[in-house]
N, C-alpha and C positions, 0 to 999 in steps of 0.2 A: 569868669573872665578868661581863665586858661583855655576853656573849651572854645570860646569865641576866637581867641588868638590862633588856636590850632586850626579852626575851620578857615580863617582868613589865610593862614599860611598854606593850607592845602589848596584853596582856590587859586592863590597866586601861582601855583605850580602849573596852571593851565598855560601860562606864557611860554612854557617849554614847547608847546605845540603851536600856539598862536604865532610866535616869532618866526619859526621856520615856514609856516604857511604864508605869512606876509612877505618873507624874502622870496619864496617860490613865486608868489603873485607878481612881485616886481620884476624878477628875472624873466618870467613868462611873458609879461607885457612888453618888456624890452625886446625879447625875441620876436614877438608878433609885429612890433613896429618896424623891425628890420626886414622880416620875411614878407610881410603883406604889402601889396601895392597901394592899398587904400585902408589903412588901419582904423581910421575913424571918419565920421561924417554923418550926414542925414539927421541933423539934430532935431528937426521938427517931428519926424516920425519917432525918433528916439524918445522925445518928451512924452508923446502919447503912449508909447509902450511902457515907459517908466510909470506913468500914472496908473496904467492897468496893473502893472506888477505891484505897486504900492497898495492899490486898493484890494487886490486879491490875495495878499500875503498873510491875511489873518487865518490861522489854522482852523480847519473844520474838523480835524480829528487830532486827538492828543493821546500819546502813549507815555505813561509815566514810568521811568526807569530810575529806581532808587530815588535820589533827591531831584533829578532833572526830568524835564518833559521833552518828548520828541513830537513835534507837530507836523502834520501832513497838510500841505496847502495845495492850491491850484496854480502856483506860479510857473509850473512847467508849460502851461498852455501859452501865455504870452512869450515865454522864453523861446519856444520853437519858432514863433513868428520873428522874434528879434534875431535869432541866429540865422535866419534865411535872408531877411531884408537889410540888416545893419552890419557895418564893419565890426570885426571882432573886438577891438578896444572899446568901441561904443557900447557893445553888449556887456563887457566887463564893468564899465562905468555905471550903466543904469541898473544892472543887477546888484552891484555892490551898494549903490545909493538906496535901492529898495530895501535891502537887508539892513542898512543903517537906519532908515526911517522906521522899519518894523521894530528893531531892537530898542530904539529910543522911545517909541510909543509904549512898549511893554516895560520900560524902566528896568532893564536888565542891569545887574551890577557890572562894574567896569570890565572884569575879567571875561564874563560871558558876552558882553557887548562887543568887545574887540575880537573875541574868538569868532563870533558870527560874521563880522565884517570881513575878517581875514579869510575865513572859510569861503565866503561868497566870491571874493576876488580871486582866490587861488583856484577854486573849482571852475569858474567861467573862463579864466585864462587858460586852464588845461583844456577845456572844451574848444576854445578858439584855436589852440595849437593843433588839436586833433582834426578840426575841420580844414585847416590849412594843409594837412598831410593827405586829406581825402580828396577825391575829384571835386571840382568846383560845382557850386549849386546854381544851375541855370534854369531848371524847370522843377516841377513838383512830381516827378516820376518816382518809381521805386528806388532808384539810386539815391535821390534826395531824402526819401523816407529813411532809408537805412543810415545815411550819414547823420541826419538830425537825431534819429533815435539813439544812435551810439553816443552822440555828443551829450544829450540830456541825461542818459544813464551814466555817462562818465562823471557828470556833475553830482548825481545822486550817490554814486559809489564813493567819490572823493569825500563828500559830506559825511557819509556813513562811517567811513574809515576814520575820519578825524573825530567824530563823536565817540566811537568805540575807544579810540586812543586816549581821549581826554578822560573817559570814564575809568579806564584801566589805570591811568596815571594818578587820578585823584582818589579812586575808591577800590581799586584792586581788580583782579581777574574776574571775580564773580559778577561785578557790575558790568564789565565788558561783555561777558556772556549773555547777560540779560538784555543788553542793548542790541546784541546780534540777533536775538530772538525776534526783533521787529523787522528784520531784513525782508522776509517774504512780503509782508504787508506794505512796506515802503516801496519796494520795487514793483509790486503789482499796481499800486496807486500811481507811481511814476509812469509806468507803461501806459496805463489808461489815460493819464493826462497828456502824455506825449502823442498818443493816437488822436485824442481830441484836438490837440494843437495842430497836428497835420491836416485834420479836416478843416480847421479854421484857416490854415494857410491856403488850402485848395480853394476855399470859398473866396478868400480875399484876392487870390490871383485871378479869379473869375470876374469879380466886381467888388469894388470897395464898399458899395452899398450894403453888402452882406454883413458889415460890421454892426449895423443896427440890430439885425436879427441875432447875431452872435452875442451881443451884449445881453439881450433878453435870455438867450440860452444859458449864458454863464450864470445869470442870476438864479435861474431855475436849478441849474446844476449845483450851485452852492447850497440852495435850500435842501436838495436831495442829500448832499453830503452831510449837512448838519442834522437832518432827520435820521440818517443812518448812525451818526455819532451818538445822538440821543438814545436811539434804540440799543446801540452797543453798550452804552453806560447802564441803561436800565437792565439789560440782560445780565451784565456782569454783577450789578448790585443784587438782583434777585438770586442769582446763583450763589453769590457770596453769603447772603443772608441764610439761604437754605443750608449750605455747608456749615455755617457757624451754628445755627440752631441744632443741627444734628450732632455736632461735636460737643456742644454744651450739654446736651441731654445724656451723652455717653461718658462724660467726664465726672469723676467722683469727688476726690478731696479738693479742698480750696486751692492747694498749690497747683495741681494738675489743671483744674478749671481755669485758674488765672493765666497759666501759660498758654492754653488754647485760646482763651477769650481775648487776651490783649494782642497777641500776634495777629489773629484773624481780624479783629476790629480795626487795628492799624492798617492792615492791607485793604479791608473793605472800604474804609473811609479815605484811603490814600493819604494818610496822615504821617507826619514825621514821628509822632509818639502817641501812645495810648496809655492811660494811667487808671488803675483801679485803687480806690481808697475805701477801706472798711474800718471805721473807728473801733476802738476797744469796746467789746460787748461781753459782759460776764467773764468767763474764763478765756474767751478768745482775745488774743492780743490785737493791737492795731496792725493793719495790713496796708502797705503802700508799695505798689509794684508798678513798674513802667516798662513797656516794650518800645524800643526805639529802632528806627531803620538803621541798617548797617551795624547793629550791635547784637551779638548772640546773647540769649538768655534774657533774664529780667533784672532791672535795676531797682534798688530800694529808695530811689529819689524820684522827684517829679520836676519837670522843667517849668511848671507853672507855680505861682505863689499859693500858699495854703489858704489865703483868704477867699479864693475862688471856690474851693471845695467847702469851706465852712459856710460861706454865704448860700451856696446851693443847698446844703443840708438844712440850713436855717429857714430858707424860704420855701423849700420843698418844691422847687420848680427848676426848669432848665435855664441855664445861664449861658449866653453866647456873646462873643465879641469878635469883630473882624470887619474887613473892608466892605463885605456884602451883608453882614449881619447886624451892623450897628454897634454902639458902644454902651457901656454900663456906667457912665459918669466917672466917679472917682476911682472905680476899679480899673479903668483904662490906664491910669498912671502906673498901677502895680504891674499890669501886663506889659506895658511899654518898657518898664525897667528890666523885665525878664527877656526882652527881645522876642516876644511871642506875637506873630502877626495876626493870628486868629485862633480861637479856642471855642469848644463846645463842651459844657459840663452838664451831665444829666444825673438826676438823683436815682438811686436804686431803692425801690420801694418793696416793703413787705407789709401788705395791707395798707394801713394809713401811715405806718412808720417809715422813715428813711434810714436804711441800714448802711448807706455809703454812697459813693459817686463813681461814675465812669466818665472819663473825659478823653478827648482827642485834641491835639494841638498842632498847628502848622500844616496846612494842606501841602503835599509834596509839589515840587517844582517852583520856580521863581515867580510864575505868573498865576499859579493856582490859588484859589481861596474857597473856603467853605461857603456854601450858598444856603438860603433858607430851606431849600428842598432837602438838604442833608439832615436837618434836625429831626423830622419824623422818622427817617430811616434809623438814625442813631438812637432815638427813643425806643423804637421797636426792639433793637438789639439789646438795649439796657433792660427792657422788661423781661426778655428771655433770661438774661444773665442774672437778674435779681431773683427770679424763681429758682434757678439752678443753684445759686449760692445759698439761698435759704434752705433748700432741700438738703444740700450738702451739710450744712451746719446742723440741721435736724437729725440727719443720720449720725453725725458725729456725737450729738448729745445722747441719742438712743444708745449708741455703742458705749459711750462713757458711763451712762446710767447702768448698763448691763454688767459693768465690771466695777462699780463703785457703790458703796453704801450711801443711801440717800440722806441719812441723818448726819454722819460725821464727814462725808465726802471722801472717806478713805477707800482704798481698794478693798473689794470683798473677797470671799474665799476663792471664787473662781479665778479672779485676777492673781491672787497670791499663789494659788496652786500652779497656774501657768508660769509665773515668774520663777517659782521654785524648780519647776521642771527644767527650765532653761539654765538656772544657776548650777544645778547638780551635774549638768553635762560638762561643765568647764572645771576640771580639777586642777588643783595646785598643791605641790608637795608640802608647802609651809603654811597653808590656809585651810580653814574649815568653813562650811556654810552653817551659820548658827541660826537656830530658831528659838525665839523667846516669846512664850505665850503668857499673856497677862489676863488672869481671870478675876474680874471685879467682884469682891466679896460684898454681900449685903445689898445688892442691887434690888433684889426682890422685896426686901423690907422697905427700901426707899419708895418703890412703886406703890406698895400697899399703904404706906403711911402718908406720903406726900403727893401721890399721883404719878402717872407715867410721864407727865411733863417734867417733873423734877428728876426722874430717872434718866430722861433724855438729856437733861442738862449735865448730869454727872458723866454720862457717856461722852458727850461733846467735850467736856473739860478734860477727861482722861485722854481723848484723842489729841487735843491741843497740847497737852503737856508732853505726850510722847513725841509729837512733831518737834516741839521746841528742844527737847533734851536728847533725842536719839541722834547719832552721827548722821551727817548728810548723805552718806552712802547707803543708809538703811532703807528698806521698804517696810512701811507700816500699813497694816490692814486690819479691818474688823472682820473676823472670821466666824463670829457667832453673836448671839444676843448680848453677852457681857464679856466677850473674849476679844482681845487684841493681840495681833502677832507682829513681832519685829524680826525681820530676817536680814542678815548682812554677812559679809566675810570678815572673819577674825583670825587671830593667830592660832588659837586652840580653844578647847572647852573651858579652860580656866578663865580666859579673857571673856568668854561668853557669860560665865557665872558672875564675874565682877561687873560687867555692864548691866546685867539683869538686876543686881542689887542696887546700882546707882539709879537706874530708871525707876525702880520700885520706890526708892526714897523720894524721888521727885513727885511721883503720883501721890504719895502719902501726905504731902503738905495739905493743910486745911483748905477746904473749898467753901467759899462763901456765896450763898445764893439768897439775895435779898437780906432778910434778918436772920437767916439760918446758916449755921456753920456745921459742915460735915467733915468727918474723918473717913476717908475712903482707903480701904486696904485692898491689896491684890495678892493673889497667889500666882507664882511665876514658875512655869515649867521650861526647861531648857533641853534641847536636843541638837546634835550637830551631825552634819554629813561630812565624811562617809561613815563615821563610827556607829551611828544609830539608824542608818537607812540609806538606801541608794536611790530612792525616788520620792517625789513630793508626798504621795499618799501615805507612804510608810512613815516619813518624818512627821507629818501632821498628826498621824495617829499616835505616835510615840511621844511627841511633845504634849499632846493632850493628856496622855496618861501621866506624864511628869507633872503637869499642872494640877491634875486631880490629887496626886500624891502630895503636892506642896501645901494643900489646904490643911493637912494634918502634921506637917513637919515644921518644927520651930525655924524661924527665919523666912519661911514661905518662899524659898527658892530651891527648886529641886532639879537636879540633872537626871536625865533618863538613864536607867540601868535595866538590864534584862530581867531583874527580879520583879520589876513593876508589871511585867507582862507575863501572865501565866499562859504559856503556849499550849499546854495540854487542855486547859479550860477553854481557851479561845478556839482551838481546833475542834473540841467537842461541840461547842456551839455552832461552829461553821459546818460541821458534818450534817446536823439536822437541817440547817439552812440550805446547804448545798443540795440535799435530797429534795427539799421543797422547791428550790429554784429549778432543778432539772424536771420535776413533775409539772411545773407551771411555765416552762419555757422562758425563764427569766434570764438565762445566760444569752449573751449576744456573741455573734461571730463577726470579727473585724477582718479586713483584708488589707494586706500590704503588697503593693506592686513590686514585681521583679522585672528589671529591664536590662537590655543589652547596653553595655557601657559605651560602645563605639558610636552607635547611631540612635540610642535611646528607644529601641523598640520594646514594647510591652510583651513579655514572654510568659507571664503568669502572675499569680497572686498567692501569697501565703495566708492560710486561714488561721486566725488566732482567737481563742476564747477569751471573753471579757465578762466580768461579773461585777455589777454595781450592787453592793449589799445595802439594804435599806437602813441598816444601823451603822455598820462599819465603813460605809462608803465603798470606794473601789478596792476590791480584794486583789492583791497581786496574784498573777497566774501561778507563780511557784507555790503560793500558799494553798489555793484551792485544788491544784493538781496533787499536791502532797496529801491533802485531806481526802481527795477522791481515791488515791492509791491505798491509803490506810483503812478506808471504810468500804472498800469493794465497789466503788462507784466509777472506777476508772474507765471501764468498758462503756458505760452509759455516756460519760463525758466525751470520750473519743467518738462514739457514734453520733452524738449531737453535732459535733464539729464536722464529721464526715458528711452527714446528711445535708447540712446547710451548704457546705462547699460544693457537693455534687449537684444540689438543686440549682445553685447559682450558675455553675458551669453549664448545666443543661439550658438554662435561660439564656445565657450568653451565646451558646451555640445556635439556639433557635433564632436569635437576633443577628445571625451571620457574623458573630464575633467570637469564635471558639477560643476559650482562654483556659489554659491548664491551671490546676490548683495544687497547692502543697499543704499537707496536714501533718502536724507534729505527733509523734508516737512516744509514749513513755517506754522505758526499757522493759517494764513488766509486761507490756502488751505483746512483746515478741515471744514470750513464753506461753501465750495462749494459742494452742494448736487449732482452735476454731476460728481464729481471727481472719486468716486468709479467705475462708469460706464466707464469712460475713462481708468482707470487702467485695467478693464476687457478687453476692446477692444485691448489695447496694448499687454496684455499677450497673447491673442488669435492670434494677428497679428504676434508675434514673436515666438509663440509656446513654451513659457517658463512656466513651472508649477508655480502656484501662491506661493507655499511654498518656492520657490527659490528667492522670492522678499521680502525684509524687508524695511519698511518705518519708518524712524526715525523722531520723533517730539520732539522738545525741551520740557523740563519740564514745562516751563511757558506756552507753547502752549497747552499742554495736560491738565494741572491742572491750569486752569485760573479762577477757582472759580465758573464756570458755567457748565451746562451740554451740551452746544452747540456742543463740539467736539465728544460727545459720540455716537450719531447716525452714523456719518461718520466712526468712528473707528469700530463700530460693523459691518457695511456693508463691510468694508475692511477685517475684520476678517472672515466674512462669505465667502468671496471670497477665503480664504485660505492664504491671505497675512500675513506675520509676522509683528508685530508692536513693535517698540522700543521707549523707553523714553530716549532722548539724554540729555547730560549735567546734569544728575541728581545730586542734591545736591546744585545747585546754586540758587534754588528758595526757596520759603517759605513752600513748601509742605512737607509731610512726606510719608514714605513708606506705611503707612496704607491707604492713599488715593488711592494707586495703586490697591487695592483689588477690587475696583468697576469698574476698567477700563479693557477693553479687550486687554491687552498688553501681550507680550511674553518675553520682554527683557528690562533690565535696563542698561544704559551706565553711568558709574561713571565719573564725570567730571575730566578732566586732571589736574585741579588745586589741587585736593585732591590727585590724584595718584602721581603726581610729588613731592608732599610734604611728602609722606609717610616715606621716608628715614631719614628725618630731623625733622619732626614735629609729636610728638606722637598724637596730636589731629587729624591730617589728617589720620594717621594710624587707629585710633579708628573709625573715620567716615567711612572709606572704609570697615573696618572689619564689622561694623554694617550693612552697605548696603548689603554686600555680604551675611551675615548670614540671614538677614530677607528676602532678595529677594529669596534665595534658599528655605526658609520655605514656601514662597508664590508660589513656583514652577516657578519662573522667572529666565531666564538666565541672567548672569551678564557679561558685557564687560567693561574692564578697558581701558580708553583712556589715551594717553600720556605716554606709557611705553617707557622710554628712557634709562634705565640703567639696568644692570644685578642685582643690589641690589634690585631695585624696583620689578623686575621680581621674585626674590626669596621671597620677602615679600608677593606678591600677591599669589604665590603658597602656602605659609605657611597658609594663611587665607582661602584658598580654591577657589579663583577666577579661572575660567576655561578659559576665552577668553580675549584677549587683542589686542590692536593695538597701534602703536607708532613708533617713529624713530628708536628704537632698532631693529625692524624688517624691516621697510622700510618707507620712506617718501611717500606721494602721488605721483604717477608716471603716465605719459601718457601711452597709450595702448602699444606703441612700446617698451618703456623702461620697462613696466611691463612684456612683453613677454620675454625680455632679462633677467629681474630679475628672472622670473620663471626658465629660463634655467640655471641660475647661482646658484639658491638656492634650487631647487627641485631635490631630489634624484629619478631618474627614477625607480630604483629597488623597491621603496616603493609604487608605484602607481599601482593600479589594476583598473579594469573597474568600480567597485562599491565603490571605496575607494578614499577619498580626498587625495590630494598630501601632503606628509610630507616634511617640510622644512629641508634641510641639515644644521646642525649647523656649522657656519663659524666663527672662532675666529677673 
C-alpha cells in the first residue's frame, strides 16, 4: 500500500509540468487571437482533417523508456495540411481534440491524459505563433516548405522537451537521458512525415481528387511502418536472447547468474519486474530474487502472490494472465489484489522435475501488455536458465563433495588444512589457534564384529556429538578414517585441554544402536599455534603425534611437547627419503610471481622447492633443506631447483615472454668454490642470459661476520648473475654493511611488511630500508604483501617491487600457466615488454 501511495504521489507531480503547459497554451491562444486577422474558421475542412488526425494517431512505432512509452505516429502528415489551409486557432483545436480522443481511447490515467492534452495544445499554439512571425503562406514553394517544416519540428521539439522534463521530474536524470536517446529517431521520423505532408499538400493544391490516391498511399505507408516496427521488435528480441544466452553460459554461481538473468530477462521482455524462485533443495536454501525497473540490485520479495509460483510448480506448465493472455479463474482475484495487470510464470525444468519458476510481471508503459507471442520467447529463455542453474548447482555439489567427507558431511582434511592455513595467518597476542584431534578407539573391532555399517554409525554419532557439543566458532572435520579434528581460537593451551576433556566426556556417553549398547572411547591430542607450529602441516603432524601418545597416557588427553617428536630419528628417516626423492624427481618446483607495485607488471618469479612426502605429507622447506645440508645433498637440491627454473625461463623466452627467475641459496653453498662454474655451465646448457638469473642469499648467510662469502659472490657477479639479500632485517647487520658486498637487491622480510599497517615501528623500518637501499643503488623487494593497505603503504614510501599472497601464492608450473592466462592482459604484451597483470577485484 505504501508503494502504491508513493507511486501515485510521484505521478501527481506531473502536474508541475502539465499546469505551466496549459497556462502557456492559453496565453499563446490569446496572443494568436489578437495578432491574427482570421484566428479560426473553415470548420468543414477542419472536421475532415480532424478525422484524419484521429484515425492516424495510433502509434506505429513504440520506444519504451523506463515505465513510459514514446509512440511514433503519422500525425505530422495531416498536421502539415492543417497548418497551411486552416487558421491557427482551428489547428490548435483539432490537434488538441485528436490528442484527447487518442488518450481517452488508450485509457491513460488522469495525470498522463491531461499531460498529453496540454502538451498538444501548447505545442500547436507555439507553432501557430511561429507561423505568424514567418512570411505568409500563399503558395507551396520552398519558402512555404521551410516555414511548415520549422513549425512541425517546433511541435516535435516542444513535445520531446516536455517528455524529458516529466521523466526527470518523476524518475530522475537517468530516465531523462534515456528519453533523450530517442531524439534522433523521433526527429528523423518527424522529418520524413513532414516531407510526405508537403507532398500531400502539393498534390491537394493541384487537385482535391488526389485525396483518394493519398488515402490509399497512407494506408500502404502505415502498413510499411508497422512491418518495420515488427522487424525492429524481432531483431531486438533475437539480439537480446543471444546476449542473454551468452551471459548465462559465462555466469557461474547462483548469485551472479541470478543477477545477470533477471536484469536481462526484465529488459528483454520489457517488464516492470522479473522474479526467480528456487524452492529449498537439499542443502540449498530457498531463493526468491526480483529485479525491478528503476531499482538497483535485486530484491528478496516478489510483486506477485506465492500461489502463482506454487501452482506453476504443481502443474509443471506455463501460467499466464493478462488482457491479451486470458485469465486463470480464481487466480485472477489474487492477481487483481496485487495490482498486477499481466504476468507470465514459466517452470524451470531439470529433466522431468521442476526446480523453480521464472516470471515477469507488468509490461512496461501504460498501454503495453504481454501477448501470446511473448510466451514462447520467455519459455526459451527459461530453458537456458534452467540448464545454467542446474549446472551451477552441480558444480557447487562437486566442489562441496571435494572438501567434505561423504559419510559424516564434515569438512575433510583438505578443507581443514586450508582453513588452518588461513587461521594461522591472523595472529592475536591473547589467543591461540587450538587443534583437538579425537582418535576413536576400538573402531576396528566394531567393524570386524558388527560389520562396517555399524562402524559407520559410530562415526556418524561421534560427528553429531562433536557438532552438538563444540562451540559454535569451532571448525569440525574428519581428517582420517577414525580421526576427527576440532580447531578454534582459545585463550591458551590450558583452555584447549579443558575443552578437549569436556568433548571427550560427551563422546564417551553410551551409544545405542538397535539392541546394542556401545561404549566408545577416544584418545585426544592437543596442539596450539604458535607454540607448536607455524603452519597447518606442522600443526597437523604434531597434533597427530599427541593423539598417538594419548592412547598410552591416563586420561587420554595429551598436549604436544617436543619430547614426542624425535627430531634426530625423523631427520634420519627423511635423509634416506630425500635421497630417493631426488633420484626419482619427486621434488617439485613452485613459482611465486614478483611484480612492480605501481603498475603490477610481472618482473620475475621466485623458484621454491616443495616436497610431498608419501608418509609425512608436506615437508616444510626448512626441514628438508636442513636435512640436505647435514647429509651432503644440498648441492643436488640446489641444482634441481636451478635446472627447473632455467628450463622454464628458456621455455618462456621461446614463447616471447622472457621472465627472470630467482633461486634461494643456502649459506653453505657460498663456501663451495666450484659453485660459480656450475652456474655458468647450467646457464650455457639452457641458453639463458646470466642477467635473467637472481640468486637469493639470506642476510645471515651473506653477512656472517667473515669475508668467506665475498669471493664467491664476486665471481657470480662477474658472470652477470644478479644477487639478492633475502629476509633482510631479521639479522644483526645494517644496511651500511651491504656497501662492501656485490649485491643488486634487498628483500625486506615479510614480518616487517605484514606489520606495516598496524605497527608504526615496522613501517619505520621498512621506510628506512627502502630509502637507504635506493641511495645505495639497490633494488628493494617487499615480501609478504597480502593486503591492499600494505600495497598502498609500500607505494607511498617508494618501494617498487613486491611479492605475496595479494598477487599469488607459490604455484606449480601448470597452475602458474593458468594464472598467467587469467591475470595477464594480452594487449599489454609486446615482444620486448614484460607482461602487465590485469587488476582483478
